[in-house]
C-alpha positions in Angstrom: 102.2 8.9 -45.5 100.4 6.4 -48.4 99.6 3.9 -45.2 98.2 6.8 -42.6 96.0 8.4 -45.8 95.2 4.6 -46.2 93.9 4.6 -42.4 92.6 8.3 -42.1 90.4 7.1 -45.2 89.3 3.9 -44.0 88.3 5.6 -40.3 86.1 8.5 -42.1 84.3 6.1 -44.1 83.7 3.8 -41.3 82.4 7.0 -39.3 80.1 7.4 -42.3 78.6 4.3 -42.7 77.8 4.4 -38.5 76.5 7.7 -39.1 74.4 6.1 -41.5 72.8 3.3 -39.6 72.1 5.7 -36.4 68.2 4.8 -35.6 66.0 7.6 -35.5 63.4 7.3 -32.7 60.8 5.8 -34.2 62.8 3.2 -35.5 64.1 2.7 -31.9 61.3 2.3 -30.8 60.4 -0.5 -33.6 64.0 -2.6 -32.8 63.5 -2.6 -28.9 59.9 -4.3 -29.7 60.8 -6.4 -32.1 64.1 -7.7 -29.8 61.7 -8.3 -27.2 60.0 -10.9 -28.8 63.4 -13.1 -29.3 65.3 -13.0 -26.2 65.1 -14.2 -23.1 61.9 -14.1 -21.2 60.3 -11.5 -19.1 57.6 -10.7 -17.0 55.4 -7.5 -17.9 52.5 -6.1 -17.1 50.3 -6.8 -14.0 51.5 -8.7 -11.0 48.6 -8.4 -8.7 45.3 -9.7 -9.4 41.6 -9.1 -7.9 38.9 -11.8 -7.6 35.9 -12.7 -6.0 35.6 -15.4 -4.0 34.0 -18.8 -5.3 34.5 -17.5 -8.7 36.2 -19.1 -11.5 39.8 -17.4 -12.3 41.9 -16.8 -15.1 45.2 -15.4 -15.5 47.6 -15.5 -17.8 51.1 -13.8 -16.7 52.2 -11.2 -19.6 56.0 -12.7 -20.5 58.1 -11.8 -23.7 60.6 -13.5 -25.3 61.4 -16.8 -27.2 58.7 -18.7 -27.8 58.3 -21.6 -26.9 58.5 -20.8 -22.8 57.9 -23.0 -20.2 56.2 -22.5 -17.1 56.0 -23.8 -13.3 55.0 -22.4 -9.8 55.6 -23.3 -6.5 53.3 -23.2 -4.0 50.2 -22.5 -5.8 47.0 -21.5 -3.5 45.2 -24.6 -2.7 42.0 -24.8 -5.6 44.4 -23.3 -8.3 46.5 -24.9 -10.8 49.2 -23.9 -13.9 49.3 -25.2 -17.5 53.1 -25.6 -18.1 53.0 -24.6 -21.9 51.5 -21.5 -21.5 51.8 -20.1 -18.0 47.8 -19.9 -17.4 46.3 -19.7 -13.8 42.5 -21.3 -13.4 40.8 -22.2 -10.7 38.7 -20.9 -7.8 39.8 -19.7 -4.4 37.0 -20.1 -1.6 38.1 -18.2 0.7 38.8 -14.2 1.0 42.6 -13.3 1.5 45.6 -12.2 0.0 47.4 -15.5 -1.7 51.2 -14.5 -3.4 53.8 -17.1 -5.1 56.4 -17.3 -7.5 56.0 -18.2 -11.5 59.0 -19.4 -13.0 59.5 -18.8 -17.1 62.2 -20.8 -18.8 63.0 -20.7 -22.5 66.0 -21.3 -24.9 67.4 -17.9 -24.0 67.2 -17.7 -20.1 65.0 -18.0 -16.9 63.3 -15.6 -14.4 60.9 -15.7 -11.8 58.4 -13.1 -11.0 56.2 -13.1 -8.1 52.5 -12.8 -8.4 49.8 -11.8 -5.8 46.0 -12.4 -5.9 44.0 -10.6 -3.6 40.8 -12.4 -2.8 38.1 -10.2 -1.5 35.3 -7.4 -3.1 37.7 -5.6 -5.8 38.3 -6.5 -9.4 40.6 -4.7 -11.5 43.5 -3.9 -9.3 45.3 -2.2 -12.2 43.5 -0.8 -15.5 41.5 -3.1 -17.7 43.8 -3.5 -20.9 42.4 -5.0 -24.1 40.7 -4.6 -27.7 37.1 -2.9 -28.4 35.7 -3.3 -32.0 34.1 -0.5 -31.9 36.4 2.1 -33.7 36.9 -0.5 -36.3 33.9 -2.1 -36.8 31.6 0.6 -35.5 28.1 -1.4 -34.8 28.2 -4.5 -37.6 31.5 -6.7 -35.9 31.1 -10.4 -36.8 32.8 -13.5 -35.3 35.7 -13.9 -37.6 36.7 -10.7 -37.1 36.2 -10.7 -33.6 38.8 -13.5 -33.3 40.9 -12.9 -35.6 41.8 -9.9 -33.2 41.7 -12.3 -30.5 44.2 -14.2 -32.0 46.7 -11.0 -32.6 46.7 -9.9 -29.1 47.1 -13.6 -28.0 50.1 -13.5 -30.3 51.8 -10.4 -30.5 50.3 -8.0 -27.2 49.1 -10.7 -24.7 53.1 -11.0 -23.8 52.9 -7.2 -22.7 49.7 -7.2 -20.9 46.8 -6.8 -23.0 44.4 -9.8 -21.8 40.7 -8.3 -22.8 38.3 -8.7 -25.9 35.4 -6.6 -26.0 32.3 -7.2 -28.6 31.2 -3.7 -29.2 27.2 -2.8 -29.7 24.5 -3.9 -31.2 25.6 -7.2 -31.6 22.0 -8.8 -31.3 20.7 -6.7 -34.5 21.4 -9.0 -37.4 20.8 -6.0 -40.0 22.9 -4.1 -38.4 25.5 -1.9 -41.2 26.1 2.2 -41.2 26.7 2.4 -37.5 23.0 4.8 -37.2 20.8 3.5 -34.8 18.3 5.9 -35.2 17.9 4.7 -38.8 17.1 0.7 -37.9 15.0 2.0 -35.4 12.1 -0.6 -34.6 14.2 -3.3 -36.3 13.8 -6.6 -34.8 16.5 -7.4 -32.4 17.5 -11.0 -31.8 15.8 -12.1 -27.9 15.5 -14.9 -25.9 11.9 -15.8 -24.7 12.4 -13.6 -21.3 12.8 -10.2 -24.1 16.8 -10.5 -22.9 19.3 -9.9 -26.0 20.8 -12.3 -28.1 23.9 -12.3 -30.4 22.5 -12.6 -33.9 23.5 -15.8 -35.4 24.1 -14.3 -38.9 26.6 -12.2 -37.4 27.9 -15.2 -34.8 27.6 -18.3 -36.2 28.8 -19.9 -33.0 25.7 -18.3 -30.9 23.7 -20.9 -32.8 21.1 -24.0 -31.3 21.3 -21.9 -27.9 24.7 -21.6 -27.1 24.4 -18.0 -27.7 27.7 -16.0 -26.4 29.5 -19.1 -24.8 31.5 -20.5 -27.3 32.7 -17.0 -28.4 33.8 -16.6 -24.9 35.5 -20.4 -24.6 37.5 -19.9 -27.8 38.5 -16.3 -26.4 39.4 -18.0 -22.6 40.9 -20.8 -24.4 43.8 -18.2 -25.3 44.1 -16.8 -21.7 42.2 -13.9 -22.5 39.2 -12.1 -21.2 35.6 -11.8 -22.8 33.9 -8.7 -23.0 30.3 -7.2 -24.0 28.9 -3.7 -24.5 25.1 -3.5 -23.6 22.7 -0.9 -23.7 21.8 0.6 -20.4 17.6 -0.6 -20.1 15.4 -3.2 -21.5 14.7 -3.7 -24.9 11.1 -2.0 -26.1 10.2 -4.9 -28.5 10.6 -7.2 -24.9 7.9 -4.3 -23.5 5.6 -4.0 -25.9 5.3 -7.9 -26.3 5.4 -7.6 -22.0 8.0 -10.3 -21.8 7.9 -12.2 -18.1 11.5 -11.5 -16.6 13.2 -14.6 -16.0 13.5 -15.9 -12.8 10.7 -13.4 -11.3 7.1 -12.9 -10.9 7.3 -9.4 -12.6 7.3 -8.5 -16.7 8.8 -6.3 -18.5 6.0 -3.7 -18.5 6.4 -3.4 -14.8 10.2 -2.7 -15.0 10.1 -0.1 -17.5 10.2 3.6 -17.3 8.6 4.1 -21.1 9.6 8.1 -20.5 13.2 7.6 -19.9 14.6 7.3 -24.0 18.2 7.1 -25.3 18.4 10.2 -27.8 20.8 8.3 -30.0 19.6 4.8 -29.9 16.0 3.9 -30.0 16.2 0.1 -29.1 15.7 0.6 -25.0 14.1 2.3 -22.6 14.9 2.8 -19.1 14.0 0.5 -16.3 12.6 1.8 -12.8 14.1 1.7 -9.6 11.6 -1.1 -8.3 11.7 -4.8 -7.7 11.1 -5.5 -11.3 13.3 -3.3 -12.5 16.2 -4.9 -10.3 14.9 -8.5 -11.6 15.6 -7.3 -15.0 19.0 -6.7 -14.1 19.5 -9.4 -12.2 18.3 -11.6 -15.0 20.5 -10.2 -17.7 23.5 -10.7 -15.7 23.1 -14.2 -14.8 22.5 -14.6 -18.6 25.9 -13.1 -19.5 27.5 -14.7 -16.6 26.4 -17.7 -18.1 27.9 -17.4 -21.2 31.0 -16.7 -19.8 31.5 -12.8 -20.0 34.0 -10.9 -17.4 33.7 -7.9 -18.6 30.7 -5.3 -19.4 30.4 -2.1 -20.8 27.1 -0.3 -20.2 26.2 2.3 -22.4 24.0 4.8 -22.1 24.5 4.9 -18.6 27.2 8.0 -17.4 25.2 11.0 -19.3 23.0 11.5 -18.2 24.1 10.3 -14.9 21.5 7.3 -14.1 22.1 6.8 -10.2 19.6 3.9 -9.6 20.2 1.7 -12.8 24.3 2.1 -11.9 23.0 0.6 -8.5 21.0 -1.5 -9.7 23.7 -3.5 -12.2 26.5 -3.3 -9.2 23.9 -5.3 -7.4 23.2 -7.6 -10.1 27.1 -7.8 -11.0 27.5 -8.7 -7.1 25.1 -11.6 -6.9 25.8 -13.4 -10.3 28.4 -15.4 -8.9 31.1 -14.4 -11.4 33.7 -11.7 -11.7 32.5 -9.0 -13.7 34.4 -6.0 -14.5 31.4 -3.0 -14.7 32.4 -0.5 -17.3 30.1 2.7 -17.7 29.7 4.7 -21.2 29.5 7.6 -22.2 31.5 11.0 -20.2 32.0 13.4 -19.5 30.6 11.7 -16.2 29.8 14.6 -13.9 32.2 15.1 -11.1 29.6 15.9 -8.4 28.9 12.2 -8.8 32.4 10.7 -8.6 32.5 9.9 -5.1 29.4 7.2 -6.5 30.4 6.2 -9.5 34.1 5.1 -7.6 32.3 3.1 -4.6 29.9 1.3 -7.9 31.7 0.8 -11.0 35.1 -0.6 -11.8 35.9 2.2 -14.5 33.2 5.2 -16.1 34.2 7.5 -18.9 35.6 10.9 -18.4 35.1 12.2 -21.9 32.5 11.8 -24.9 33.7 9.9 -27.4 37.3 9.9 -28.1 38.6 10.0 -31.5 42.2 10.9 -33.6 42.2 15.1 -33.8 44.3 17.0 -31.8 41.3 19.1 -30.2 39.8 16.1 -28.5 43.3 15.1 -27.4 44.7 18.3 -25.7 41.0 18.5 -24.2 41.8 14.9 -22.2 44.9 16.8 -20.3 41.8 19.4 -19.1 39.9 16.3 -18.1 42.9 14.1 -16.5 43.3 17.1 -14.0 39.7 16.6 -12.8 39.9 13.4 -11.2 43.1 12.4 -9.6 41.3 11.7 -6.4 39.0 8.7 -7.1 42.4 6.9 -8.9 43.2 3.6 -7.0 43.1 -0.1 -7.5 39.5 -1.0 -8.7 37.9 2.3 -9.5 39.7 4.3 -12.7 38.5 7.4 -14.6 38.3 6.2 -18.1 39.9 8.8 -20.9 38.4 6.0 -24.0 40.1 4.3 -26.5 43.0 4.3 -28.1 42.0 5.5 -32.0 45.2 4.3 -33.0 46.1 1.7 -36.2 43.3 1.2 -38.7 39.5 2.5 -37.8 36.8 2.6 -39.3 37.0 -0.4 -41.9 35.3 0.6 -44.8 33.3 3.1 -43.1 31.9 1.0 -40.6 32.2 3.2 -37.9 32.9 6.8 -37.5 34.3 8.8 -40.5 36.0 7.6 -43.4 38.8 4.2 -43.7 41.8 5.2 -42.6 45.0 4.5 -40.3 44.6 7.0 -37.8 45.1 10.8 -38.3 47.4 11.1 -35.1 50.7 12.2 -35.6 53.5 9.9 -34.7 54.4 12.4 -32.0 50.7 12.5 -30.9 50.5 8.8 -30.6 53.4 9.1 -28.3 51.8 11.8 -26.6 48.2 9.7 -26.5 49.8 6.5 -24.9 52.0 8.4 -22.5 49.4 10.4 -21.1 46.6 7.8 -21.1 49.3 5.3 -18.9 50.2 8.0 -16.8 46.4 8.9 -15.5 46.5 6.0 -15.3 43.5 5.5 -17.7 42.4 2.2 -19.3 43.6 0.9 -22.3 41.4 0.1 -24.6 42.5 -0.3 -28.7 40.0 0.2 -31.3 42.1 -0.8 -34.8 41.5 -3.5 -37.1 45.2 -5.0 -35.2 46.3 -7.9 -38.2 46.2 -4.8 -40.4 48.9 -2.8 -37.8 52.5 -1.8 -39.5 55.7 -2.6 -37.0 55.3 0.7 -35.4 51.9 0.8 -34.1 52.4 -2.8 -33.0 55.6 -1.3 -31.4 53.9 1.5 -29.7 51.4 -0.6 -28.0 53.9 -3.4 -26.7 56.6 -1.0 -25.2 56.9 -2.8 -22.0 58.2 -0.2 -19.5 55.5 2.3 -21.0 52.9 -0.1 -20.5 54.2 -0.8 -16.4 53.8 2.8 -15.5 50.2 2.0 -16.6 49.7 -1.2 -14.7 51.9 0.2 -11.4 50.8 -2.3 -8.5 50.1 1.5 -6.6 47.5 3.0 -8.4 48.5 6.2 -7.9 47.6 8.9 -10.0 49.7 11.4 -12.3 49.5 14.9 -11.2 49.6 18.3 -13.3 53.2 20.2 -11.5 52.2 23.8 -12.1 53.9 26.8 -12.9 57.8 24.4 -13.6 57.6 25.5 -17.1 56.0 28.0 -19.2 55.7 26.3 -22.0 55.0 22.6 -21.7 53.0 20.2 -19.3 55.1 18.2 -16.6 52.8 15.5 -15.5 54.1 12.9 -12.3 53.4 9.9 -11.0 55.1 8.0 -8.1 55.8 4.2 -8.9 55.8 0.9 -6.6 59.6 0.8 -7.0 60.0 4.4 -5.3 60.8 6.0 -8.8 59.0 8.5 -10.6 57.9 8.6 -14.3 57.8 11.8 -15.4 55.5 12.9 -18.3 56.8 16.2 -20.1 54.2 17.3 -22.9 54.6 20.0 -25.6 51.1 21.1 -26.6 52.1 24.0 -29.0 52.1 24.1 -32.7 56.0 24.3 -32.6 58.4 22.6 -31.5 59.9 23.8 -28.0 63.1 23.7 -25.4 62.5 22.7 -21.8 65.0 22.6 -19.0 64.1 20.8 -15.8 65.7 21.2 -12.6 65.6 17.6 -10.7 65.8 20.0 -7.8 62.6 21.3 -8.4 61.0 18.0 -8.7 62.0 17.3 -5.2 64.7 14.8 -6.6 68.2 14.7 -5.6 71.0 16.3 -7.9 71.8 13.6 -10.5 68.9 11.0 -10.2 69.0 8.0 -13.0 67.1 9.0 -15.7 65.5 6.6 -17.9 63.7 7.4 -21.4 60.7 5.0 -21.8 60.1 5.3 -25.6 63.8 4.9 -26.7 64.6 2.8 -23.8 67.8 3.7 -22.4 69.8 5.3 -19.7 70.5 9.5 -19.8 73.4 10.3 -18.9 73.8 12.0 -15.6 72.9 15.6 -14.6 71.2 18.2 -12.2 68.8 18.9 -14.9 67.3 17.6 -18.0 67.2 19.5 -21.3 65.5 18.4 -24.8 63.9 19.8 -27.8 60.2 18.1 -27.7 58.5 18.6 -31.1 54.9 20.2 -31.4 52.5 18.1 -29.9 55.0 15.9 -28.5 56.0 14.0 -25.4 58.9 12.9 -23.5 58.6 10.1 -20.6 61.2 9.7 -18.4 61.7 7.2 -15.2 63.7 9.1 -12.3 65.1 7.0 -10.0 
């Protein structure tokens, strides 16, 4: 009897210990992220890439797993090469066409292979761009060391799941920018060349000295396997018009290009540009300069609201003749839905919202905005729900509002990223990434969630109306013939949901996986769960 009692006590103690070590959902998300960095190699992110013929290609396959990882490829297309230590693929494709080849990744824990498809033609951004943008953390006065610190963080911790672009936002030509208030800087002398084009201020970007401008910074970012982007304001600098600068490569002057009656209400730096030969020459000269720096991505502000048809078309033509594959993003929104067909055919991404920040009202509104745009979603053209205000924002009050970690609750953060991945929207995170905690890093590096955003089909999510009375249901078809399903609780209290697979057109007992918890769920005819206030569940059903 004594032995039996002892055995029962031991069993009870073991059960107690096991109960104490059951991980919360947040801890499960963190633990899975940390395991990714130490295991066998696994390909993530996009496996289809768009490039223009006869322009430089830079593509680093996203691979998680224990470092070092070695790479190889069989039957690389002529003109391309692969670095065995990093996997970086560079070169030029001379002819349009679709090129397929397999890349092998191997480390001490295993080996894996992935087919890469490069479509050399007239379309870029075949999946939504993913990267970091300086604005949410640093406003109008980010400096070079901060850009590089975030670039190194992306390269080490986020590129393995697909993040690959670094964007310097807003007013990099203003040596004295400091409080994110452009009207207070009206008349400030901006750094410019002899043709009136904006140059980086060398007190903020020391590597730009001696006439090298942004090229050294772009080179450093490219060496990490990442792409380099810049923010620019629509138009021509007022100071260049006042000085009537000659426009590089043309017989025109700034006065001939400028529309002095067209002004931005919140940024006094620029005039609009006339839709004439001088205006086109201005944008041609600017894009030539940016291409010479190695720019891969431009975000053009004050372009979408109000909608500037002529300038969008001029920028598109300038990019097309630049000799470089440059992704074109317009800002801010809300872009008029009446102009959807035009912007879809001229830009790679366009803002559907005003500046998006970390409050529930703004996040809740994005559900309404997202439902307007599905007909215009697809490879090469992506409605943009704006940046991800996650992590450490407004460092030292340099952007909007006070210095803080995101005000979104963890449930709201899951909702935020799940919705952006389903829509799918471009993903641009604005935090100072080196300050990330384990939760924020895990949130941004869940490969199964990112895969929904980067799915090669590029199909939009659609809201399923009238399925549930107390929750939003969004579904997105994926290239492996599965269905991504987001269940969202937009109310202030927890709710219980029950979804019949039959009502979604699925077979009785499909395979179901929780993408945030990264685990298979029991087979059943329906899905039942409690969703916390402002929370969500993201499933993959096959």
